[in-house]
Residue, then its C-alpha position, 0 to 999 in steps of 0.5 A: m497554451k492555457i490550462g484553467s480550472p472553473r469553480e465546481i458548481f455541484q452542490g456542496e463540492a469543496r474541491v478544486a482541480m488546481t492548487p497554487d503548488s500544482a500551478i507552479q509545476l504546470k507553468k514549468l511544463g510551459y502552460d499559462c494557468v487560469i482560475e475562476a475567482g473563488a474556485g479554491k476558497a472552500a478548499g482553503f486557497s484564496d485568489d491572492a494565493y493564486r495570483a502570488v504564483g502567477v495564475d490569472v484569476v477570471e471572474t466568470a466560468e464563461t470567460l475561463f472556458a473561452s480563454v483556455d485550451v485545457i479545462a481541469k475539473v473535479r466533478p463530471p461536467e454539467p450539460a451547461e458546462v459541456d456546451r461551452l466546450s468546442s473543437g480543439k479544447t480538452l476537458i480533464s475531470f471525473f466523467y464516469p462514461a459508463q453511467s453518463k451516456d447522454l453526457l458522452e454523446q453531448a461531449k462528442s458533438t462538441g468535438a472536444n477531447v475528454i479525458a476521464m480521470d476515473m478511467v486511468p488504467r490501474i497499471s504501475r506506470a499510471q499510479k501517479m495519475d490514479a485519482l480514484s485511488s487518491m480520493a478513495n484513500i481519503a474517503g477510507y480515512r475520513a470514514v473512520i473519523e466520521a464513525g468515531s464522531n457518531f460512535g459513543r465510545f473510545f476506539t481503544g480499550q482502557v483500564t481506568a480508576a473509573g472502570k474498564v472500557p473494552p476496545a471497539k470492534v470494527l469490520v471493514i468490508g472490501a479491502g481496496v484502497a479505501g478499505l486499506a486506508a480505513i483498516g490502517t486508521a482503525t488499527s492505529l486508533g486501537a480498535i480490534t479490526y476485522a476485514f473481508d474481501v473476495r480477493p485472496e491476495v489481499a489477506e496478507q496486506i490486511e494481516s500486515m496492517g494489524a487486522q484479522f482477515v475474515y475467512l469463509d468456510f467455502t470449499e470451491a476456489q473463489d478468486g474475486a480479482a478482475t482485470g484492472g485491479y477491481a473486484a469481480p462479482s461473486s457466485p451465488e453460493f459464495r455470496e450466501k456463505q459471505l452473508a452467513k458469515f456477516r450475520e454471525l459477526a453482526p452482534e459483535i461488531d460496533i462499527v461497519i465500514t463498507t467499501a465494496l464496488i464493482p465498476g459499471r454496476d450498482a453497489p452489491k448489497l452486503w450488509l442487510a437489514d437483518m444484520v443491522a437489526a442484530m447490531k448493538p444500539g449505538s453501533v455505526v455503519i459507514d457506507l462508502a458505496a452510497e453514491r452507487g446505491g450503497n452496500c447496506d439496505l438502510t443506506v440513504p445517499d447523502q443522509k445519516i439515519v438511525s435505525d429502529n434499534g439505534v444503529t446509525v447508518v451514514g450514507y454521505t457521498d462527499f467524504p473526500s470533499r469533507m477534507a477539501a484541502q487534502s483532496s485538492t492537493l492530491y487530485s491536482t497532483n494527479i492532474r499535473h502528472m497527466m499533463t506531464d504525460l500529455t506534454p512530453a517536450k515540456d514546451g506547453v504544447l499538448v500532444h494527445n498520443m493515442e498510442d500511449d496505454v494510459i492516455r488511450g485508456a483515459t480518453v473517452t472522446y477524441q476528435g468528435e468520436i467516442t473512444f469508450p470503452p478502451p481496449p483492455p490493458k496489455i498487462k493485467a494490473i494484478a496477477a491472479a494469486k494462488p492461495k497459499e496452502k496452510a501448513k498441516e498441524l503435526t500430531p505429537e507422534e508425528k513430531r517425535a517421528n520427525e525428530i528421530a528421523a532427523f537425528k538418524a540422518q544427522t548421525k549417519s552423515q557425521v559417521g560417514l564424514l569421520v570414516v572418510a577422514t580416517l581413510l584419508l589420514l591412513l592414506v597420507g600416513a602410509y606415504a608421509p614421513e613420521s615428523f609430518m604426520g605429527h604436525f599434520i594431526v596438530f594442524v587438523l585438530a587446531c582447525f577443528i577447535g578454531f572453527s568451533v571457537i569462532w562460530n560459537v562466539s556470542h553476537s550479544l556485543h557485536t554484529p555477526l561479522m564483527a564477532v567472527t573477525n574478532a574471534i579470528s584475530g584473537i586466535v591469531i594473537l594467541g598463536a603469535l604470542l606462542q612464537v614471540g619467544s622463538s630464537n629465530w629473529l624472523v619468527v619474532i618479527l612476524a609474530s610481533l607484527s601479527v600481534l600488532i595487526a590483530t590488536i588493531n583489528i580487535v580494537g577497531g571492531f569494538l569501536v565500529t560496534r560502539r558507533m553502530l549501537a550509538m545510532f540506536q540510542k536517543s541521546 
């Protein structure tokens, strides 16, 4: 069987669904690879690079569609491209079936099987095929770079001889894949980064990346996590609190990056015109939801505009395409993993197993029937997380009361242990001979002193384990030295062996510690 990728005909699209590296992997699955001439040129992959790895280069899309069994694309197919499909062929691309009813009906009439990469379920096993996340990751990174090119100052704060430069303040709305990528990039550039999301379980992720999570003063529990790993619509009350918080932040924020999208819906309006008006001149709004109407009131898809108060609003819809080489590499890898699941025997024969959750979820037409929407996944992508209760801050009086209670409890336990030990000693002394009791008391005291010595050794020059073993060896040496002068030859031999073995242990401990410390040295 043959798999091929045509040149993208969507205006300005620079990505390609097959790279030379992915073609090598597809050939290992048993497929012959075909590419349309010039398909990878905009992404930096020449036709000669494809020929070098054994890919057939054809001149026209018509020839490619006619000669291959599997067509891999990036953008949803145009009606003219769907007309070139036929029964028995398989199309793999972004498709957006919920917004493309007519295209779905047209694909059904051809009898071709269509796998929508945007419909891959968000479960652990399908992460390697999650093209939406791959592209969102690039979009989030590129959004910060685009913001920097339109922002007139540094991201990081500086103190120089020419004056002090304050750090930029960045607000990321929506902490999905794109949002987290934007947060990571903004914090790495030195900006003070804030982030908001309706899903409470992402607060820890945001804070772990060095950003501050924006909390709302909202009494009712609000969990915006929906089945499938996407955000769910918020209640009107929650939305009002959310907008009020954004209005409070707007005058302080230099860069706003909005990423909020809900599957099957237009983008919610979260950054309104009055918030833009409240921002400082020179501020920037990057709207990653522009393709679905935008999160900002002023967003114009595929355009960059400047508001009346000097705020730049960027509504580009092709952020992944602006990094075509990286986007093509990741997307082609997603396609290759999908083909791996479709070719279980690695023999170049495509097996469309509709019992497989991932394949079934991504398939929108199969053998002349529309299979969209798919059944819900058997396992939720993200389990609803219970919000953590914040620890109550104790007053000085409460802290003092807790310390007194802990001291009393500790004293009580220690006195109890002493009483029990004393009773045991009296019981042993009532029946044991006098000579035994003298040695026994010395033994108990030695154990107590030895325990205190061993566990109080500083770990400054050792690992904790090495510190304890060296302390034990030191006590062994002291005990053995006291016995070396014995008149009994057996005691002398055993004491000498104890000194030798314990010394080896101590020296070895220092050598091991030295090697461990050397691992953390630059030279």
